[in-house]
C-alpha positions in Angstrom: 76.5 101.0 103.5 77.0 97.3 103.7 76.0 95.9 107.1 79.0 95.0 109.3 77.4 91.6 109.9 77.1 90.9 106.2 80.3 88.9 106.2 80.1 87.4 102.7 79.4 90.8 101.0 82.3 92.4 102.9 84.6 89.5 101.9 83.6 89.9 98.3 84.4 93.6 98.5 87.8 93.0 100.1 88.7 90.4 97.5 87.6 92.9 94.8 90.0 95.5 96.2 92.8 92.9 96.1 91.9 92.0 92.5 91.9 95.7 91.5 95.3 96.1 93.2 96.8 93.2 91.2 95.2 94.3 88.0 96.5 97.9 88.5 100.1 96.7 88.6 99.8 95.9 84.9 99.6 99.6 84.2 102.5 102.0 84.3 101.1 104.1 87.2 100.0 101.0 89.1 103.3 99.3 88.9 104.9 102.5 90.2 102.5 102.8 93.2 102.4 99.0 93.9 99.3 96.9 94.7 99.4 97.3 98.5 99.4 101.1 98.2 96.5 101.0 95.7 94.6 98.6 98.0 95.2 100.8 101.0 94.1 104.0 99.3 91.0 102.4 97.9 90.0 100.9 101.2 90.5 104.2 102.9 88.3 106.0 100.4 85.4 103.5 100.4 85.5 103.3 104.1 85.3 107.0 104.7 82.6 107.4 102.0 80.4 105.1 104.0 80.3 102.4 101.3 82.0 99.9 103.6 82.0 99.9 107.5 85.1 101.1 109.4 84.7 98.2 111.8 83.3 94.7 111.3 83.8 91.2 112.9 85.3 90.1 109.5 88.2 92.6 109.8 89.1 91.2 113.3 88.9 87.6 111.9 91.2 88.5 109.1 93.8 89.9 111.5 93.3 86.9 113.8 93.3 84.2 111.2 94.6 85.2 107.8 97.6 87.2 109.0 99.0 84.4 111.3 98.4 81.8 108.5 100.3 84.1 106.1 103.4 84.4 108.2 104.6 80.8 108.0 103.8 80.6 104.3 106.0 83.7 103.6 108.8 82.0 105.6 108.6 78.4 104.4 111.2 79.2 101.7 113.5 81.2 104.0 117.2 80.4 104.0 118.5 81.1 107.5 122.1 81.5 106.4 121.0 84.3 104.0 118.6 85.7 106.6 121.3 86.0 109.3 123.7 87.6 106.8 121.0 90.2 105.9 119.8 90.6 109.5 123.1 92.1 110.6 122.4 95.0 108.3 118.7 95.0 109.0 119.3 95.2 112.8 121.3 98.4 112.4 118.6 99.8 110.0 115.9 98.8 112.5 117.7 100.6 115.4 117.9 103.7 113.2 114.2 103.4 112.6 113.5 103.2 116.3 115.6 106.3 116.8 113.7 108.1 114.0 110.4 107.3 115.8 111.7 108.6 119.2 113.0 111.8 117.6 109.6 112.2 115.8 107.8 111.6 119.1 109.8 114.3 120.8 109.2 116.8 117.9 105.5 116.0 118.0 105.3 116.5 121.8 106.9 119.9 121.5 104.7 121.0 118.6 101.3 119.7 119.7 99.5 120.1 123.1 97.6 116.9 123.7 96.3 117.9 127.2 96.7 116.4 130.6 97.2 112.9 129.3 100.0 113.9 127.0 102.7 111.9 128.8 100.6 108.7 128.5 99.7 109.4 124.9 103.3 110.0 123.8 104.4 106.8 125.6 101.6 104.7 124.1 102.1 106.0 120.6 105.8 105.6 120.8 105.4 102.0 121.8 102.9 101.4 119.0 105.3 102.9 116.4 108.2 100.8 117.6 106.5 97.5 118.1 102.9 97.5 116.9 99.3 97.5 118.0 100.0 94.8 120.7 102.4 97.2 122.3 99.9 100.0 122.1 97.5 97.9 124.3 100.2 96.6 126.6 101.6 100.1 127.3 98.1 101.6 127.7 97.4 99.1 130.5 100.8 99.6 132.1 100.5 103.4 132.3 96.8 103.3 133.4 95.5 104.7 130.1 93.4 101.7 129.0 90.3 103.0 130.9 90.7 106.6 129.8 87.9 108.2 127.8 90.6 109.1 125.2 91.4 105.4 124.5 89.0 105.0 121.5 90.1 108.3 120.0 93.8 107.2 120.4 93.1 104.0 118.6 91.5 105.9 115.7 94.4 108.3 115.5 96.9 105.4 115.7 95.2 103.7 112.7 95.1 106.9 110.6 98.8 107.6 111.4 99.7 104.1 110.4 97.9 104.6 107.1 99.6 107.9 106.4 103.0 106.3 107.2 102.4 103.3 104.9 101.2 105.5 102.1 104.3 107.7 102.3 106.6 104.8 102.7 105.4 102.8 99.7 105.5 106.0 97.6 109.2 106.5 98.2 110.5 104.4 95.3 108.5 106.5 92.9 110.1 109.7 94.0 113.1 110.4 91.9 114.9 112.5 94.5 114.6 109.7 97.1 115.6 106.9 94.7 118.6 108.9 93.6 119.9 109.2 97.2 120.2 105.4 97.6 122.8 103.3 95.9 121.6 99.8 95.0 123.9 97.1 96.3 124.2 93.4 95.5 122.5 92.3 98.6 119.5 94.7 98.0 118.7 93.0 94.7 115.1 93.0 93.7 113.5 89.6 92.9 110.6 89.4 90.5 107.5 89.0 92.7 105.9 86.8 90.1 108.7 84.3 90.6 109.2 84.8 94.3 107.4 81.7 95.3 108.9 79.3 92.8 112.3 78.6 94.2 112.3 76.9 97.6 114.9 77.5 100.3 116.0 73.9 100.0 116.7 74.3 96.3 113.8 72.1 95.2 111.5 73.6 92.6 108.2 71.8 92.2 107.4 70.8 88.6 103.8 72.0 88.9 101.4 73.3 91.5 98.9 70.7 92.8 95.8 70.8 95.0 97.6 68.6 97.5 100.6 71.0 97.6 98.4 74.0 98.3 96.4 72.2 101.0 99.6 70.9 102.6 100.9 74.5 102.8 97.7 75.6 104.5 97.7 72.6 106.8 101.3 73.1 107.9 100.7 76.8 108.5 97.6 76.1 110.6 99.5 73.4 112.6 102.3 75.9 113.3 99.8 78.6 114.4 98.1 76.1 116.7 101.4 75.2 118.3 102.3 78.9 118.5 99.1 79.7 120.4 100.0 77.0 122.9 103.5 78.3 123.3 102.1 81.8 123.7 99.8 80.6 126.5 102.8 79.4 128.4 104.7 82.7 128.0 102.0 85.3 128.1 103.8 88.5 127.1 103.3 90.9 124.2 104.0 89.5 120.8 104.8 85.9 121.9 102.4 84.4 119.4 104.2 86.0 116.5 107.6 85.1 117.9 106.6 81.5 118.3 105.2 81.0 114.8 108.2 82.8 113.3 110.6 80.5 115.0 108.6 77.4 114.2 108.3 78.4 110.5 112.1 78.9 110.3 112.7 75.5 111.8 110.4 73.9 109.3 112.0 75.8 106.4 115.5 74.9 107.3 115.6 71.7 109.3 112.6 69.6 108.2 113.4 66.6 105.8 113.2 67.4 102.1 110.3 64.9 101.8 108.2 67.3 103.8 109.4 70.7 102.4 109.0 69.5 98.7 105.3 69.0 99.3 104.9 72.8 100.1 103.5 74.6 97.1 102.1 78.0 96.3 102.9 79.1 99.9 104.5 82.4 99.1 101.8 83.5 96.7 99.0 82.5 99.0 100.7 84.3 102.0 101.0 87.4 99.9 97.3 87.4 98.9 96.3 87.0 102.6 98.5 90.0 103.5 97.0 92.1 100.7 93.6 91.4 102.3 95.0 92.5 105.6 96.2 95.8 104.0 92.6 96.6 103.0 91.5 96.3 106.6 94.1 98.9 107.6 92.5 101.4 105.3 89.0 100.8 106.7 90.2 101.4 110.2 91.3 105.0 109.5 87.9 106.7 110.2 88.0 110.4 109.5 84.5 110.8 110.9 85.8 109.8 114.4 88.7 112.3 114.1 86.9 115.2 115.8 87.9 117.5 118.6 89.8 115.2 121.0 91.4 113.0 118.2 92.7 115.9 116.1 95.7 116.8 118.3 96.7 113.1 118.4 96.5 112.9 114.6 98.6 116.0 114.4 101.2 114.5 116.8 101.4 111.3 114.7 101.6 113.1 111.4 104.6 115.0 112.8 106.1 111.8 114.1 105.7 110.1 110.7 107.0 113.0 108.7 110.1 113.2 110.9 110.6 109.5 110.6 110.4 109.5 106.8 112.6 112.5 106.4 115.3 111.0 108.7 114.9 107.6 106.8 115.7 109.3 103.5 118.5 111.5 104.9 120.4 109.2 107.3 119.5 105.9 105.6 121.3 107.1 102.5 124.1 108.6 104.6 124.7 105.2 106.2 124.7 103.7 102.7 121.7 101.4 103.2 119.6 100.5 100.3 116.1 102.0 100.1 114.7 98.4 100.3 116.5 97.8 103.6 115.3 101.1 105.1 111.8 100.6 104.0 111.5 97.1 105.5 113.2 98.1 108.7 111.0 101.2 109.0 107.9 99.1 108.3 108.9 96.5 110.9 109.4 99.3 113.4 106.1 101.2 112.9 103.7 98.5 111.7 105.3 95.3 113.1 106.7 92.1 111.6 103.7 91.0 109.7 103.4 94.2 107.7 107.2 94.2 107.1 106.9 90.7 105.6 103.9 91.8 103.5 105.7 94.8 102.1 108.9 92.8 101.3 106.8 90.2 99.6 104.8 92.7 97.5 108.0 94.4 96.3 109.8 91.2 95.4 112.4 91.6 98.1 112.2 88.0 99.2 115.6 88.0 100.8 114.3 90.7 103.3 111.2 88.9 104.4 112.8 86.9 107.2 115.1 89.7 108.4 112.1 92.0 108.5 110.2 89.5 110.6 113.2 89.0 113.0 113.7 92.7 113.7 109.9 93.2 113.9 109.9 90.6 116.7 112.6 92.6 118.4 110.4 95.6 118.3 107.7 93.6 120.1 110.2 92.8 122.8 111.4 96.4 123.5 108.6 98.7 122.6 106.4 98.4 125.7 109.4 99.1 128.0 110.3 102.1 125.9 106.8 103.4 126.0 106.5 103.0 129.8 109.9 104.8 130.2 108.9 107.7 128.0 105.7 108.2 130.0 107.6 108.1 133.3 110.1 110.7 132.0 107.4 113.1 130.7 105.1 112.7 133.8 
């Protein structure tokens, strides 16, 4: 196994997985599965075979640095008028996804006995699968679960459940029965991901990509993240950093002078690459070896939650006449958070759904902890 402290070797392996993911999309099977799903599955396999470590400082650095940097770059070309028009539909789809999670949590609680800490676990997992990992931590602290001996096992189960969900979600378009249930509509159009970064929200299309344009994109993203950290320090509640950089990015994209925005180049592509690297770290975090005894009931609970969520997504999403793209992004924003929703939308070429996915994902941050605490109180 590569040593967790061998950062360069691990980085090379991560980039190799991303490269394989991109190359696989040139094949018929790979284009059906999509690069993120291939990367996720490969990272899960090599992580559990012991080739690469399940945890390493580099993985934390990627989540702390690359993911925040990617978010502004995915949003620099966002058109707020289109985003708000799409967000009306996305908000309803997201609220449905929240309901799917809660129904799945109830079904899982009835089917699986998780012991004396069941009320806390159901609350913590529900918060995590409505907002994200930040809500997992916030809810665990609020319900006095953070010091529990079950905490580490719950984190492992949470990561594995997220991987199962993401695998099933990204496989949906390849299932004929599922695709047939959804009617494509004009607003759910698919945009070629290879061209997704070319047309800017301000209508300016750069003649060619330059080193200055790429560096400016990174610089502007880093400045936004720096300001976002400062804002988050002033308002220390769950998810404030993501909220701040999302709002700042949208302001830059829609209200900065053209002389600034026309200098931004290769932003969408680079943000997508960063997010693909992030997907690889999700697969590594799902450690089957740690899933013994105490973690098994939690994993069973989460598998039931995820299956119920996906089944309801396919059934009711089609009944309410949403497109599959809208339901997938709303569901991803609910269970995995805004960053993963943006990454999924980018990878599928659904550029018009990146910003709405981010916005409803931020809403998930705002409500998830309160929902998790309430569920724990009701079940106690």
